[in-house]
C-alpha positions as CSV (number, residue, x, y, z in Angstrom):
1,X,-166.8,-91.5,-84.4
2,X,-164.5,-88.4,-84.1
3,X,-165.1,-85.4,-86.3
4,X,-161.7,-84.2,-86.2
5,X,-159.9,-83.6,-89.5
6,X,-157.3,-85.8,-91.0
7,X,-153.7,-84.7,-90.7
8,X,-152.6,-82.3,-93.0
9,X,-149.1,-83.6,-93.7
10,X,-149.5,-87.5,-93.8
11,X,-153.4,-87.3,-94.2
12,X,-153.7,-89.9,-91.2
13,X,-157.3,-90.4,-89.7
14,X,-155.9,-91.1,-86.4
15,X,-155.7,-87.4,-84.8
16,X,-156.6,-86.4,-81.4
17,X,-156.7,-83.3,-79.2
18,X,-154.1,-82.3,-76.9
19,X,-155.3,-79.0,-75.4
20,X,-155.7,-76.4,-77.9
21,X,-153.4,-78.5,-80.5
22,X,-154.5,-81.6,-83.0
23,X,-152.0,-84.0,-82.8
24,X,-151.0,-86.5,-85.2
25,X,-149.6,-90.1,-83.8
26,X,-148.1,-91.4,-87.0
27,X,-145.8,-88.4,-87.6
28,X,-146.2,-86.5,-84.8
29,X,-147.4,-83.2,-86.7
30,X,-149.0,-80.7,-84.4
31,X,-151.6,-77.9,-85.6
32,X,-153.9,-75.6,-83.9
33,X,-157.8,-76.2,-85.0
34,X,-157.8,-72.7,-86.3
35,X,-155.0,-74.0,-88.8
36,X,-157.5,-76.6,-89.8
37,X,-160.2,-74.4,-90.6
38,X,-158.2,-72.1,-92.4
39,X,-156.9,-74.8,-94.7
40,X,-160.6,-76.1,-95.6
41,X,-161.1,-72.5,-97.0
42,X,-160.6,-72.4,-100.8
43,X,-158.1,-69.9,-102.3
44,X,-159.4,-67.9,-105.1
45,X,-157.0,-66.0,-107.4
46,X,-158.0,-62.8,-109.4
47,X,-156.7,-60.5,-112.0
48,X,-156.4,-56.9,-111.6
49,X,-159.8,-56.7,-113.0
50,X,-161.3,-59.1,-110.4
51,X,-161.6,-61.7,-113.0
52,X,-160.8,-65.3,-111.4
53,X,-157.9,-67.0,-112.7
54,X,-157.7,-71.0,-113.2
55,X,-154.6,-73.2,-113.8
56,X,-153.9,-73.0,-117.9
57,X,-155.3,-69.6,-118.4
58,X,-153.6,-67.1,-120.7
59,X,-153.2,-63.8,-119.3
60,X,-151.5,-60.5,-120.4
61,X,-149.3,-58.1,-118.4
62,X,-150.5,-54.9,-117.8
63,X,-147.5,-52.6,-117.0
64,X,-143.6,-53.0,-117.8
65,X,-142.3,-55.2,-115.0
66,X,-138.4,-54.9,-114.2
67,X,-136.8,-58.4,-114.0
68,X,-134.9,-58.7,-110.6
69,X,-131.3,-59.4,-111.3
70,X,-131.3,-58.6,-114.7
71,X,-131.4,-55.2,-117.1
72,X,-134.3,-56.7,-119.0
73,X,-137.8,-55.7,-118.8
74,X,-141.3,-57.4,-119.6
75,X,-143.1,-55.2,-121.5
76,X,-146.9,-54.5,-120.6
77,X,-149.0,-56.2,-123.4
78,X,-147.0,-59.4,-123.2
79,X,-149.1,-62.9,-123.3
80,X,-148.2,-65.3,-121.0
81,X,-150.1,-68.8,-121.6
82,X,-150.6,-71.8,-119.6
83,X,-150.0,-70.2,-116.3
84,X,-150.1,-72.3,-113.0
85,X,-151.5,-71.1,-109.7
86,X,-149.3,-71.2,-106.5
87,X,-149.3,-70.0,-102.8
88,X,-147.2,-67.2,-101.8
89,X,-146.4,-63.4,-102.8
90,X,-145.9,-64.2,-106.6
91,X,-148.9,-66.3,-107.1
92,X,-148.5,-67.3,-110.7
93,X,-145.8,-69.6,-112.0
94,X,-145.2,-69.5,-115.9
95,X,-142.8,-69.5,-118.8
96,X,-142.5,-66.2,-120.9
97,X,-140.9,-66.4,-124.2
98,X,-137.5,-65.0,-124.0
99,X,-137.4,-65.1,-120.6
100,X,-137.7,-68.6,-119.3
101,X,-139.6,-69.9,-116.0
102,X,-140.7,-67.0,-113.8
103,X,-143.1,-66.1,-111.1
104,X,-145.7,-63.0,-111.4
105,X,-147.9,-61.5,-108.9
106,X,-151.7,-61.7,-109.9
107,X,-152.2,-57.8,-109.4
108,X,-149.9,-57.2,-112.7
109,X,-151.9,-59.5,-115.0
110,X,-155.4,-59.4,-116.8
111,X,-157.0,-62.5,-118.1
112,X,-156.9,-62.5,-122.0
């Protein structure tokens, strides 16, 4: 049996190698084997103090943050409950009372 990884797009087990690329015959997705190895690594989100964050945690904003497109500011010390961790530059998705849905960077929060 082949020890090739399943397709990251459709999870098909029928992948094959084509030179330096891995190919899925079902959805025609192509990716490199180094991307497959990077996808196996588990991302760990950490706050400003180095504590590991998880979905559903409560965090506290450590400094005043300007809200882009608005004249309002999120004050330091604001508690944010039930965060959701996402991929990207702003890696925390949350709802802040008085502001609504927002994304924050993990470097500006600490675990409460």
